mmCIF file as gemmi writes it, N, C-alpha and C atoms, coordinates in Angstrom:
data_model
loop_
_atom_site.group_PDB
_atom_site.id
_atom_site.type_symbol
_atom_site.label_atom_id
_atom_site.label_alt_id
_atom_site.label_comp_id
_atom_site.label_asym_id
_atom_site.label_entity_id
_atom_site.label_seq_id
_atom_site.pdbx_PDB_ins_code
_atom_site.Cartn_x
_atom_site.Cartn_y
_atom_site.Cartn_z
_atom_site.occupancy
_atom_site.B_iso_or_equiv
_atom_site.pdbx_formal_charge
_atom_site.auth_seq_id
_atom_site.auth_asym_id
_atom_site.pdbx_PDB_model_num
ATOM 1 N N . MET Axp A 1 ? -12.014 -13.241 -7.183 1 0 ? 1 A 1
ATOM 2 C CA . MET Axp A 1 ? -11.05 -12.864 -6.042 1 0 ? 1 A 1
ATOM 3 C C . MET Axp A 1 ? -10.137 -12.165 -6.121 1 0 ? 1 A 1
ATOM 4 N N . ARG Axp A 2 ? -10.324 -10.767 -5.603 1 0 ? 2 A 1
ATOM 5 C CA . ARG Axp A 2 ? -9.338 -9.54 -6.044 1 0 ? 2 A 1
ATOM 6 C C . ARG Axp A 2 ? -8.301 -9.361 -4.899 1 0 ? 2 A 1
ATOM 7 N N . LYS Axp A 3 ? -6.869 -9.53 -5.497 1 0 ? 3 A 1
ATOM 8 C CA . LYS Axp A 3 ? -5.666 -9.12 -4.922 1 0 ? 3 A 1
ATOM 9 C C . LYS Axp A 3 ? -5.682 -8.148 -3.445 1 0 ? 3 A 1
ATOM 10 N N . GLN Axp A 4 ? -4.979 -8.869 -2.686 1 0 ? 4 A 1
ATOM 11 C CA . GLN Axp A 4 ? -5.18 -7.77 -1.315 1 0 ? 4 A 1
ATOM 12 C C . GLN Axp A 4 ? -3.993 -7.856 -0.717 1 0 ? 4 A 1
ATOM 13 N N . ARG Axp A 5 ? -3.451 -6.435 0.147 1 0 ? 5 A 1
ATOM 14 C CA . ARG Axp A 5 ? -2.142 -6.76 0.119 1 0 ? 5 A 1
ATOM 15 C C . ARG Axp A 5 ? -1.85 -5.734 1.281 1 0 ? 5 A 1
ATOM 16 N N . ILE Axp A 6 ? -0.904 -5.828 2.251 1 0 ? 6 A 1
ATOM 17 C CA . ILE Axp A 6 ? -0.938 -4.784 3.612 1 0 ? 6 A 1
ATOM 18 C C . ILE Axp A 6 ? -0.129 -4.334 3.394 1 0 ? 6 A 1
ATOM 19 N N . GLY Axp A 7 ? -0.206 -2.598 3.752 1 0 ? 7 A 1
ATOM 20 C CA . GLY Axp A 7 ? 1.552 -2.24 3.564 1 0 ? 7 A 1
ATOM 21 C C . GLY Axp A 7 ? 1.541 -1.312 4.275 1 0 ? 7 A 1
ATOM 22 N N . ARG Axp A 8 ? 2.208 -0.001 4.6 1 0 ? 8 A 1
ATOM 23 C CA . ARG Axp A 8 ? 2.35 1.351 5.46 1 0 ? 8 A 1
ATOM 24 C C . ARG Axp A 8 ? 1.985 2.596 4.39 1 0 ? 8 A 1
ATOM 25 N N . VAL Axp A 9 ? 1.202 3.482 5.045 1 0 ? 9 A 1
ATOM 26 C CA . VAL Axp A 9 ? 1.142 4.257 4.436 1 0 ? 9 A 1
ATOM 27 C C . VAL Axp A 9 ? 2.179 5.789 4.565 1 0 ? 9 A 1
ATOM 28 N N . VAL Axp A 10 ? 2.857 5.942 3.466 1 0 ? 10 A 1
ATOM 29 C CA . VAL Axp A 10 ? 3.711 7.152 3.356 1 0 ? 10 A 1
ATOM 30 C C . VAL Axp A 10 ? 3.819 8.184 3.166 1 0 ? 10 A 1
ATOM 31 N N . SER Axp A 11 ? 2.221 8.517 2.645 1 0 ? 11 A 1
ATOM 32 C CA . SER Axp A 11 ? 2.132 9.915 2.333 1 0 ? 11 A 1
ATOM 33 C C . SER Axp A 11 ? 0.492 10.325 1.882 1 0 ? 11 A 1
ATOM 34 N N . ASP Axp A 12 ? -0.283 10.651 2.402 1 0 ? 12 A 1
ATOM 35 C CA . ASP Axp A 12 ? -1.547 11.597 2.715 1 0 ? 12 A 1
ATOM 36 C C . ASP Axp A 12 ? -1.346 12.758 2.039 1 0 ? 12 A 1
ATOM 37 N N . ARG Axp A 13 ? -0.65 13.544 1.735 1 0 ? 13 A 1
ATOM 38 C CA . ARG Axp A 13 ? -0.353 14.841 0.411 1 0 ? 13 A 1
ATOM 39 C C . ARG Axp A 13 ? -1.838 15.168 -0.209 1 0 ? 13 A 1
ATOM 40 N N . MET Axp A 14 ? -2.078 14.306 -1.1 1 0 ? 14 A 1
ATOM 41 C CA . MET Axp A 14 ? -3.342 13.836 -2.52 1 0 ? 14 A 1
ATOM 42 C C . MET Axp A 14 ? -4.604 13.846 -1.748 1 0 ? 14 A 1
ATOM 43 N N . GLN Axp A 15 ? -5.341 14.794 -2.531 1 0 ? 15 A 1
ATOM 44 C CA . GLN Axp A 15 ? -6.77 14.628 -2.513 1 0 ? 15 A 1
ATOM 45 C C . GLN Axp A 15 ? -7.462 13.446 -2.626 1 0 ? 15 A 1
ATOM 46 N N . LYS Axp A 16 ? -8.126 12.537 -1.57 1 0 ? 16 A 1
ATOM 47 C CA . LYS Axp A 16 ? -8.08 10.667 -2.113 1 0 ? 16 A 1
ATOM 48 C C . LYS Axp A 16 ? -7.648 10.236 -2.244 1 0 ? 16 A 1
ATOM 49 N N . THR Axp A 17 ? -6.333 10.068 -2.323 1 0 ? 17 A 1
ATOM 50 C CA . THR Axp A 17 ? -5.473 9.959 -2.856 1 0 ? 17 A 1
ATOM 51 C C . THR Axp A 17 ? -4.1 8.968 -1.68 1 0 ? 17 A 1
ATOM 52 N N . ILE Axp A 18 ? -3.676 8.092 -1.229 1 0 ? 18 A 1
ATOM 53 C CA . ILE Axp A 18 ? -3.205 7.791 -0.393 1 0 ? 18 A 1
ATOM 54 C C . ILE Axp A 18 ? -1.238 6.753 -1.195 1 0 ? 18 A 1
ATOM 55 N N . VAL Axp A 19 ? -0.359 6.855 -0.62 1 0 ? 19 A 1
ATOM 56 C CA . VAL Axp A 19 ? 0.789 5.899 -1.067 1 0 ? 19 A 1
ATOM 57 C C . VAL Axp A 19 ? 0.879 5.016 -0.029 1 0 ? 19 A 1
ATOM 58 N N . VAL Axp A 20 ? 1 3.865 -0.337 1 0 ? 20 A 1
ATOM 59 C CA . VAL Axp A 20 ? 1.217 2.853 0.608 1 0 ? 20 A 1
ATOM 60 C C . VAL Axp A 20 ? 2.5 1.813 0.004 1 0 ? 20 A 1
ATOM 61 N N . VAL Axp A 21 ? 3.324 1.534 0.49 1 0 ? 21 A 1
ATOM 62 C CA . VAL Axp A 21 ? 4.774 0.733 0.721 1 0 ? 21 A 1
ATOM 63 C C . VAL Axp A 21 ? 4.779 -1.121 1.224 1 0 ? 21 A 1
ATOM 64 N N . GLU Axp A 22 ? 4.309 -1.708 0.82 1 0 ? 22 A 1
ATOM 65 C CA . GLU Axp A 22 ? 4.906 -3.194 0.757 1 0 ? 22 A 1
ATOM 66 C C . GLU Axp A 22 ? 6.087 -3.289 0.972 1 0 ? 22 A 1
ATOM 67 N N . ASP Axp A 23 ? 6.542 -3.66 1.617 1 0 ? 23 A 1
ATOM 68 C CA . ASP Axp A 23 ? 8.144 -4.491 1.906 1 0 ? 23 A 1
ATOM 69 C C . ASP Axp A 23 ? 7.751 -6.205 2.012 1 0 ? 23 A 1
ATOM 70 N N . ARG Axp A 24 ? 8.869 -6.795 1.511 1 0 ? 24 A 1
ATOM 71 C CA . ARG Axp A 24 ? 8.536 -7.988 1.765 1 0 ? 24 A 1
ATOM 72 C C . ARG Axp A 24 ? 10.105 -8.384 1.285 1 0 ? 24 A 1
ATOM 73 N N . LEU Axp A 25 ? 10.675 -10.047 1.699 1 0 ? 25 A 1
ATOM 74 C CA . LEU Axp A 25 ? 11.656 -10.02 1.408 1 0 ? 25 A 1
ATOM 75 C C . LEU Axp A 25 ? 11.486 -11.436 0.272 1 0 ? 25 A 1
ATOM 76 N N . VAL Axp A 26 ? 12.159 -11.496 -0.722 1 0 ? 26 A 1
ATOM 77 C CA . VAL Axp A 26 ? 12.511 -12.211 -2.009 1 0 ? 26 A 1
ATOM 78 C C . VAL Axp A 26 ? 13.876 -12.757 -1.584 1 0 ? 26 A 1
ATOM 79 N N . GLN Axp A 27 ? 13.999 -14.286 -2.03 1 0 ? 27 A 1
ATOM 80 C CA . GLN Axp A 27 ? 15.503 -15.045 -2.329 1 0 ? 27 A 1
ATOM 81 C C . GLN Axp A 27 ? 15.958 -14.659 -3.574 1 0 ? 27 A 1
ATOM 82 N N . HIS Axp A 28 ? 17.184 -14.697 -3.568 1 0 ? 28 A 1
ATOM 83 C CA . HIS Axp A 28 ? 17.744 -13.854 -4.813 1 0 ? 28 A 1
ATOM 84 C C . HIS Axp A 28 ? 18.332 -15.495 -5.296 1 0 ? 28 A 1
ATOM 85 N N . PRO Axp A 29 ? 17.767 -15.683 -6.711 1 0 ? 29 A 1
ATOM 86 C CA . PRO Axp A 29 ? 17.627 -16.989 -7.17 1 0 ? 29 A 1
ATOM 87 C C . PRO Axp A 29 ? 19.219 -17.469 -7.301 1 0 ? 29 A 1
ATOM 88 N N . ARG Axp A 30 ? 20.136 -16.785 -7.882 1 0 ? 30 A 1
ATOM 89 C CA . ARG Axp A 30 ? 21.44 -17.466 -7.433 1 0 ? 30 A 1
ATOM 90 C C . ARG Axp A 30 ? 22.034 -17.466 -6.256 1 0 ? 30 A 1
ATOM 91 N N . TYR Axp A 31 ? 22.21 -16.799 -5.735 1 0 ? 31 A 1
ATOM 92 C CA . TYR Axp A 31 ? 22.808 -16.489 -4.113 1 0 ? 31 A 1
ATOM 93 C C . TYR Axp A 31 ? 21.894 -16.746 -2.532 1 0 ? 31 A 1
ATOM 94 N N . ARG Axp A 32 ? 21.217 -17.13 -3.131 1 0 ? 32 A 1
ATOM 95 C CA . ARG Axp A 32 ? 19.903 -17.716 -2.112 1 0 ? 32 A 1
ATOM 96 C C . ARG Axp A 32 ? 19.647 -16.679 -0.632 1 0 ? 32 A 1
ATOM 97 N N . LYS Axp A 33 ? 20.355 -15.305 -0.915 1 0 ? 33 A 1
ATOM 98 C CA . LYS Axp A 33 ? 20.495 -14.627 0.071 1 0 ? 33 A 1
ATOM 99 C C . LYS Axp A 33 ? 19.12 -14.193 0.001 1 0 ? 33 A 1
ATOM 100 N N . TYR Axp A 34 ? 18.598 -13.835 1.251 1 0 ? 34 A 1
ATOM 101 C CA . TYR Axp A 34 ? 17.167 -12.696 1.15 1 0 ? 34 A 1
ATOM 102 C C . TYR Axp A 34 ? 17.777 -11.1 1.056 1 0 ? 34 A 1
ATOM 103 N N . VAL Axp A 35 ? 16.658 -10.527 0.395 1 0 ? 35 A 1
ATOM 104 C CA . VAL Axp A 35 ? 16.739 -9.127 -0.475 1 0 ? 35 A 1
ATOM 105 C C . VAL Axp A 35 ? 15.777 -8.614 0.09 1 0 ? 35 A 1
ATOM 106 N N . ARG Axp A 36 ? 15.422 -7.319 0.288 1 0 ? 36 A 1
ATOM 107 C CA . ARG Axp A 36 ? 14.474 -6.653 0.856 1 0 ? 36 A 1
ATOM 108 C C . ARG Axp A 36 ? 13.966 -6.126 -0.806 1 0 ? 36 A 1
ATOM 109 N N . ARG Axp A 37 ? 12.435 -6.066 -0.479 1 0 ? 37 A 1
ATOM 110 C CA . ARG Axp A 37 ? 12.439 -5.54 -1.635 1 0 ? 37 A 1
ATOM 111 C C . ARG Axp A 37 ? 10.78 -4.605 -1.579 1 0 ? 37 A 1
ATOM 112 N N . ARG Axp A 38 ? 10.748 -3.57 -2.608 1 0 ? 38 A 1
ATOM 113 C CA . ARG Axp A 38 ? 9.829 -2.054 -1.883 1 0 ? 38 A 1
ATOM 114 C C . ARG Axp A 38 ? 8.974 -1.71 -3.061 1 0 ? 38 A 1
ATOM 115 N N . THR Axp A 39 ? 7.377 -2.281 -2.627 1 0 ? 39 A 1
ATOM 116 C CA . THR Axp A 39 ? 6.81 -2.005 -4.122 1 0 ? 39 A 1
ATOM 117 C C . THR Axp A 39 ? 5.717 -0.543 -3.151 1 0 ? 39 A 1
ATOM 118 N N . LYS Axp A 40 ? 5.96 0.324 -4.615 1 0 ? 40 A 1
ATOM 119 C CA . LYS Axp A 40 ? 4.522 1.696 -3.961 1 0 ? 40 A 1
ATOM 120 C C . LYS Axp A 40 ? 3.418 1.595 -4.935 1 0 ? 40 A 1
ATOM 121 N N . TYR Axp A 41 ? 2.221 1.844 -4.179 1 0 ? 41 A 1
ATOM 122 C CA . TYR Axp A 41 ? 1.078 1.616 -4.604 1 0 ? 41 A 1
ATOM 123 C C . TYR Axp A 41 ? 0.543 3.086 -3.961 1 0 ? 41 A 1
ATOM 124 N N . TYR Axp A 42 ? -0.2 3.152 -5.048 1 0 ? 42 A 1
ATOM 125 C CA . TYR Axp A 42 ? -1.216 4.799 -5.384 1 0 ? 42 A 1
ATOM 126 C C . TYR Axp A 42 ? -2.668 3.901 -5.241 1 0 ? 42 A 1
ATOM 127 N N . VAL Axp A 43 ? -3.47 4.642 -3.722 1 0 ? 43 A 1
ATOM 128 C CA . VAL Axp A 43 ? -4.542 3.68 -3.439 1 0 ? 43 A 1
ATOM 129 C C . VAL Axp A 43 ? -4.96 4.965 -3.303 1 0 ? 43 A 1
ATOM 130 N N . HIS Axp A 44 ? -6.788 4.69 -3.531 1 0 ? 44 A 1
ATOM 131 C CA . HIS Axp A 44 ? -7.648 5.207 -3.798 1 0 ? 44 A 1
ATOM 132 C C . HIS Axp A 44 ? -8.509 5.432 -2.09 1 0 ? 44 A 1
ATOM 133 N N . ASP Axp A 45 ? -8.55 6.617 -1.631 1 0 ? 45 A 1
ATOM 134 C CA . ASP Axp A 45 ? -9.134 6.29 0.143 1 0 ? 45 A 1
ATOM 135 C C . ASP Axp A 45 ? -9.783 7.36 -0.232 1 0 ? 45 A 1
ATOM 136 N N . GLU Axp A 46 ? -11.277 7.039 -0.382 1 0 ? 46 A 1
ATOM 137 C CA . GLU Axp A 46 ? -12.82 8.06 -0.301 1 0 ? 46 A 1
ATOM 138 C C . GLU Axp A 46 ? -12.48 9.48 0.806 1 0 ? 46 A 1
ATOM 139 N N . ARG Axp A 47 ? -12.974 8.379 2.02 1 0 ? 47 A 1
ATOM 140 C CA . ARG Axp A 47 ? -13.378 8.935 3.282 1 0 ? 47 A 1
ATOM 141 C C . ARG Axp A 47 ? -12.103 10.156 3.747 1 0 ? 47 A 1
ATOM 142 N N . GLU Axp A 48 ? -10.805 9.948 3.278 1 0 ? 48 A 1
ATOM 143 C CA . GLU Axp A 48 ? -9.347 10.268 3.786 1 0 ? 48 A 1
ATOM 144 C C . GLU Axp A 48 ? -9.557 10.047 4.961 1 0 ? 48 A 1
ATOM 145 N N . GLN Axp A 49 ? -9.378 8.803 4.981 1 0 ? 49 A 1
ATOM 146 C CA . GLN Axp A 49 ? -9.07 8.129 6.805 1 0 ? 49 A 1
ATOM 147 C C . GLN Axp A 49 ? -7.58 8.165 7.106 1 0 ? 49 A 1
ATOM 148 N N . ALA Axp A 50 ? -6.739 6.883 5.976 1 0 ? 50 A 1
ATOM 149 C CA . ALA Axp A 50 ? -5.794 7.21 6.508 1 0 ? 50 A 1
ATOM 150 C C . ALA Axp A 50 ? -4.522 8.195 6.755 1 0 ? 50 A 1
ATOM 151 N N . ARG Axp A 51 ? -3.78 7.78 7.193 1 0 ? 51 A 1
ATOM 152 C CA . ARG Axp A 51 ? -2.883 9.042 7.565 1 0 ? 51 A 1
ATOM 153 C C . ARG Axp A 51 ? -1.477 8.175 7.903 1 0 ? 51 A 1
ATOM 154 N N . VAL Axp A 52 ? -0.255 9.024 7.371 1 0 ? 52 A 1
ATOM 155 C CA . VAL Axp A 52 ? 1.122 8.634 7.133 1 0 ? 52 A 1
ATOM 156 C C . VAL Axp A 52 ? 1.188 7.507 9.014 1 0 ? 52 A 1
ATOM 157 N N . GLY Axp A 53 ? 1.915 6.732 8.409 1 0 ? 53 A 1
ATOM 158 C CA . GLY Axp A 53 ? 2.505 5.373 9.36 1 0 ? 53 A 1
ATOM 159 C C . GLY Axp A 53 ? 1.602 4.523 9.658 1 0 ? 53 A 1
ATOM 160 N N . ASP Axp A 54 ? 0.079 4.608 9.155 1 0 ? 54 A 1
ATOM 161 C CA . ASP Axp A 54 ? -1.328 3.924 9.681 1 0 ? 54 A 1
ATOM 162 C C . ASP Axp A 54 ? -0.429 1.964 8.138 1 0 ? 54 A 1
ATOM 163 N N . ILE Axp A 55 ? -0.679 1.1 9.059 1 0 ? 55 A 1
ATOM 164 C CA . ILE Axp A 55 ? -0.886 0.137 8.309 1 0 ? 55 A 1
ATOM 165 C C . ILE Axp A 55 ? -2.04 -0.309 7.635 1 0 ? 55 A 1
ATOM 166 N N . VAL Axp A 56 ? -2.703 -0.491 6.403 1 0 ? 56 A 1
ATOM 167 C CA . VAL Axp A 56 ? -3.89 -0.357 5.826 1 0 ? 56 A 1
ATOM 168 C C . VAL Axp A 56 ? -3.714 -2.142 5.059 1 0 ? 56 A 1
ATOM 169 N N . ARG Axp A 57 ? -5.336 -2.328 4.512 1 0 ? 57 A 1
ATOM 170 C CA . ARG Axp A 57 ? -4.891 -3.562 3.974 1 0 ? 57 A 1
ATOM 171 C C . ARG Axp A 57 ? -5.612 -2.646 2.451 1 0 ? 57 A 1
ATOM 172 N N . ILE Axp A 58 ? -5.318 -3.424 1.26 1 0 ? 58 A 1
ATOM 173 C CA . ILE Axp A 58 ? -5.564 -2.504 0.034 1 0 ? 58 A 1
ATOM 174 C C . ILE Axp A 58 ? -6.083 -3.488 -0.456 1 0 ? 58 A 1
ATOM 175 N N . GLU Axp A 59 ? -7.087 -3.261 -1.95 1 0 ? 59 A 1
ATOM 176 C CA . GLU Axp A 59 ? -7.464 -4.032 -2.387 1 0 ? 59 A 1
ATOM 177 C C . GLU Axp A 59 ? -7.555 -3.612 -4.316 1 0 ? 59 A 1
ATOM 178 N N . GLU Axp A 60 ? -6.834 -4.682 -5.171 1 0 ? 60 A 1
ATOM 179 C CA . GLU Axp A 60 ? -6.95 -3.995 -6.63 1 0 ? 60 A 1
ATOM 180 C C . GLU Axp A 60 ? -8.743 -4.367 -6.975 1 0 ? 60 A 1
ATOM 181 N N . THR Axp A 61 ? -8.779 -2.694 -8.031 1 0 ? 61 A 1
ATOM 182 C CA . THR Axp A 61 ? -9.592 -2.757 -8.442 1 0 ? 61 A 1
ATOM 183 C C . THR Axp A 61 ? -9.401 -2.13 -10.089 1 0 ? 61 A 1
ATOM 184 N N . ARG Axp A 62 ? -10.639 -1.411 -10.537 1 0 ? 62 A 1
ATOM 185 C CA . ARG Axp A 62 ? -10.06 -1.391 -12.33 1 0 ? 62 A 1
ATOM 186 C C . ARG Axp A 62 ? -9.407 0.263 -11.921 1 0 ? 62 A 1
ATOM 187 N N . PRO Axp A 63 ? -8.641 0.471 -13.091 1 0 ? 63 A 1
ATOM 188 C CA . PRO Axp A 63 ? -7.694 1.89 -13.303 1 0 ? 63 A 1
ATOM 189 C C . PRO Axp A 63 ? -8.72 3.152 -12.634 1 0 ? 63 A 1
ATOM 190 N N . LEU Axp A 64 ? -8.61 3.553 -11.851 1 0 ? 64 A 1
ATOM 191 C CA . LEU Axp A 64 ? -9.244 5.059 -11.444 1 0 ? 64 A 1
ATOM 192 C C . LEU Axp A 64 ? -8.067 6.215 -11.971 1 0 ? 64 A 1
ATOM 193 N N . SER Axp A 65 ? -7.414 6.073 -12.166 1 0 ? 65 A 1
ATOM 194 C CA . SER Axp A 65 ? -6.121 7.284 -12.855 1 0 ? 65 A 1
ATOM 195 C C . SER Axp A 65 ? -5.379 6.262 -13.482 1 0 ? 65 A 1
ATOM 196 N N . ARG Axp A 66 ? -4.195 7.304 -13.692 1 0 ? 66 A 1
ATOM 197 C CA . ARG Axp A 66 ? -3.136 7.553 -14.522 1 0 ? 66 A 1
ATOM 198 C C . ARG Axp A 66 ? -2.234 6.124 -13.775 1 0 ? 66 A 1
ATOM 199 N N . LEU Axp A 67 ? -2.426 6.413 -12.641 1 0 ? 67 A 1
ATOM 200 C CA . LEU Axp A 67 ? -1.217 4.884 -11.451 1 0 ? 67 A 1
ATOM 201 C C . LEU Axp A 67 ? -2.426 4.635 -10.77 1 0 ? 67 A 1
ATOM 202 N N . LYS Axp A 68 ? -3.219 4.82 -10.197 1 0 ? 68 A 1
ATOM 203 C CA . LYS Axp A 68 ? -4.065 4.108 -9.001 1 0 ? 68 A 1
ATOM 204 C C . LYS Axp A 68 ? -4.876 3.465 -9.503 1 0 ? 68 A 1
ATOM 205 N N . ARG Axp A 69 ? -4.556 2.043 -9.598 1 0 ? 69 A 1
ATOM 206 C CA . ARG Axp A 69 ? -5.179 0.52 -9.293 1 0 ? 69 A 1
ATOM 207 C C . ARG Axp A 69 ? -5.551 -0.092 -8.008 1 0 ? 69 A 1
ATOM 208 N N . TRP Axp A 70 ? -5.472 0.303 -7.517 1 0 ? 70 A 1
ATOM 209 C CA . TRP Axp A 70 ? -5.831 0.14 -5.519 1 0 ? 70 A 1
ATOM 210 C C . TRP Axp A 70 ? -6.953 0.895 -5.017 1 0 ? 70 A 1
ATOM 211 N N . ARG Axp A 71 ? -7.524 0.115 -3.928 1 0 ? 71 A 1
ATOM 212 C CA . ARG Axp A 71 ? -8.428 0.551 -3.08 1 0 ? 71 A 1
ATOM 213 C C . ARG Axp A 71 ? -8.335 0.366 -2.03 1 0 ? 71 A 1
ATOM 214 N N . LEU Axp A 72 ? -8.651 1.218 -1.271 1 0 ? 72 A 1
ATOM 215 C CA . LEU Axp A 72 ? -8.504 0.717 0.47 1 0 ? 72 A 1
ATOM 216 C C . LEU Axp A 72 ? -9.587 0.505 1.034 1 0 ? 72 A 1
ATOM 217 N N . VAL Axp A 73 ? -9.524 -0.783 1.824 1 0 ? 73 A 1
ATOM 218 C CA . VAL Axp A 73 ? -10.356 -1.742 2.12 1 0 ? 73 A 1
ATOM 219 C C . VAL Axp A 73 ? -10.417 -1.484 3.826 1 0 ? 73 A 1
ATOM 220 N N . GLY Axp A 74 ? -9.514 -1.448 4.44 1 0 ? 74 A 1
ATOM 221 C CA . GLY Axp A 74 ? -9.832 -1.269 5.846 1 0 ? 74 A 1
ATOM 222 C C . GLY Axp A 74 ? -7.88 -0.538 6.357 1 0 ? 74 A 1
ATOM 223 N N . ILE Axp A 75 ? -8.181 -0.309 7.51 1 0 ? 75 A 1
ATOM 224 C CA . ILE Axp A 75 ? -7.18 0.386 8.631 1 0 ? 75 A 1
ATOM 225 C C . ILE Axp A 75 ? -6.581 -1.093 9.345 1 0 ? 75 A 1
ATOM 226 N N . VAL Axp A 76 ? -5.895 -1.377 9.598 1 0 ? 76 A 1
ATOM 227 C CA . VAL Axp A 76 ? -4.946 -2.831 10.23 1 0 ? 76 A 1
ATOM 228 C C . VAL Axp A 76 ? -5.159 -1.765 11.787 1 0 ? 76 A 1
ATOM 229 N N . LYS Axp A 77 ? -3.917 -1.02 11.674 1 0 ? 77 A 1
ATOM 230 C CA . LYS Axp A 77 ? -3.386 -0.385 12.595 1 0 ? 77 A 1
ATOM 231 C C . LYS Axp A 77 ? -2.934 0.958 12.629 1 0 ? 77 A 1
ATOM 232 N N . ARG Axp A 78 ? -3.579 1.341 13.531 1 0 ? 78 A 1
ATOM 233 C CA . ARG Axp A 78 ? -3.353 3.217 13.119 1 0 ? 78 A 1
ATOM 234 C C . ARG Axp A 78 ? -1.935 3.272 14.25 1 0 ? 78 A 1
ATOM 235 N N . ALA Axp A 79 ? -1.177 4.551 13.218 1 0 ? 79 A 1
ATOM 236 C CA . ALA Axp A 79 ? 0.209 5.157 13.823 1 0 ? 79 A 1
ATOM 237 C C . ALA Axp A 79 ? 0.257 5.62 15.631 1 0 ? 79 A 1
ATOM 238 N N . GLU Axp A 80 ? 0.689 5.252 16.138 1 0 ? 80 A 1
ATOM 239 C CA . GLU Axp A 80 ? 1.254 6.121 17.169 1 0 ? 80 A 1
ATOM 240 C C . GLU Axp A 80 ? 1.546 7.359 17.245 1 0 ? 80 A 1
ATOM 241 N N . GLY Axp A 81 ? 0.366 8.641 17.986 1 0 ? 81 A 1
ATOM 242 C CA . GLY Axp A 81 ? 0.924 9.997 17.967 1 0 ? 81 A 1
ATOM 243 C C . GLY Axp A 81 ? 0.281 10.643 17.247 1 0 ? 81 A 1
């Protein structure tokens, strides 16, 4: 089983590459307060179908370039507009 994540597309300026941000809440180990954490993934989008603002599902894959280790599985929700 490969890891899968759901995130929001924040950039589609590169050829066949999108940048996806995953926001999550983690609990601070000492203070127990929930802190918002953000992870940025460089994702291979072969057909260049995702646009900025889309909610997408991505999947872990072999290294495709220096930064790309994820590929687009599908678009969960299109951005309005």
